[in-house]
N, C-alpha and C positions, 0 to 999 in steps of 0.2 A: 553589299557583297554582288559578287559577280561569279561567272562559272568560267574558270579559265581551263587550259588542258591539265591543270594539276592538282584542283581543287576537288575534294571529298564527293560536292553533289555532282561535277562533271563526270568523276572514274565511275557512278553508280547510277548514271544515266543509261536509257537504253537508246536504241538507233534512231527511235522515232522520236524522242524528246531530243537528242541533238537536231535533228532535222526542224525540230521547233524552235527550237534554241537559234538555230543558225537563219532560221528566217524571218525571225523577231529580230535580231541584229541587225537583218540587213534592212529592214521596215525603218521609213522614216517617221519618228512621231508614232504616234499610240494608233493600232490598229486591231480590227474585228478579229478572232478566232476564223472567222467564216471569210477574211481577206488571207489569212495565215493559211488555211487549207486550200485554199482554191489554188495558192502559191506552192506551196509543198507539192500538191498534186501534179500541179504542172511542170514541175522538174522531175517528175517520173515515179516519184515516192508512192507507196500504197500507203496510207493512213486516213483513218476516219474521222470524222469532226471530234466525236466524243473522246479518240485519243488525243485531240489538237488543246482542248478545254482541262484534261485532266493534266496534260503536261503543264499547259500556262497556270494553272489554280496551283501546281506543287512550285512552280518559280517564284510566284506570288508569296507563297507559305515560307519559301526560303528566300526570298527579300533580293531574288535575282531581277525580277520583272515587278509592276507597278501597274495596277489597274484603276480604271476609272469609266466614267457612266458617260457618254453625249447625249445632246440634245434629247433624241431621240429614245433615251433607255438602252442602248447597247452599249454592251462593257468592250472595252478596250483594254490592251495592254500596248506595255512597252517595257525594253529594256530599264532596271534603274541604274540614274546615273553611278559613278567611281565615286563621285563627289559627298553621296550619301544625302543631298539634298532630296527628300522623296515627295516634295508637292509641286505642282505647276499650275500657271495660268496655262489655260489651254484652248485655242482659238474653237468656237465652234463649228466654222465654217470648213477650214483647213485642216483642222488637228493640230496644228504648230503647237508646240509645244516649250514654255519658259521654264526652267527650275526655280523657285524661290524657297528663302530661308523664311520659317516659322515657327522660331525659338519661341518667343514670347508667347506665342498660342500653345505651344506646346507646353511650357512652361506653367499658366493659366490653369490649362485643364488638370494637369496634372496636380494641382493647389485643390482645385475645385470637387475633384473627384475623392482625393483625400481628405478632403474637408468632410465630406459628406463618407466615409466608410467605405468608400471603393476602392476596387485595387485592380490588378491585370487590366489596366484603363486601355483602349485603343481611341486612337484620335483618326478619324476621317475626314478628309478637307478636300474638297472638288470647286475649284475659282473657274468658271468658265467664261466668257465671250466674244469678242472679234479682235484680232491682232489689225494692225495700223491698215496692213495692205488688203486684207478683207474688206475691212471699215469701208476703207478709201474706195472699193472696185463696188460697193453697195449703193445705191442711191439713197438719199437721205430719207423719205417717204417710207422705206422700208426698214430701215433702222428703229425706227421709232415706233415703240408697242404700246397700245394700250392693255388695261385690265377689264 
C-alpha cells in the first residue's frame, strides 16, 4: 500500500507525518530515523526525533514503509514497493536493496504455523550481505570472517 494524495492514510496525516513521508520517499534505499530527522530539520521543518519515529512506525503498520536492521542493529526504513514484494536483499555496506519474492517461504511458514495451531502468523525475514559493487571494492582478506 502506498500513500498517494487521495488515500485515506494521506488525508489523515499531520503536516509532520507528510514531512517524514516526503523525506523517506526521497531517500535512496533504507535509511535511519536519525538521518531522516537531520534531513527534515535541515529543510527548516521543526520536528523531534520521537515524532519521526512515531510517523515511521505508523507507516510500517500501514504497510507504507518497510523496516529492517543493519549489522549494527540500527533500525532502517524504506518506502514499501508498489509491486508488493516486501522482502529485500540488503547490502550491509551501502544499504542498496533488491526486492525479492519469497512466496514459497511464506507458504511454508503458514503451513508450519497452522500445523501447530498458530493463527495470525507474522513472518520476518532479513537477508543481508555485500552487493557486487561493495564486494569488489573490499579487499579479500577483509571479506573473510572467522567465528
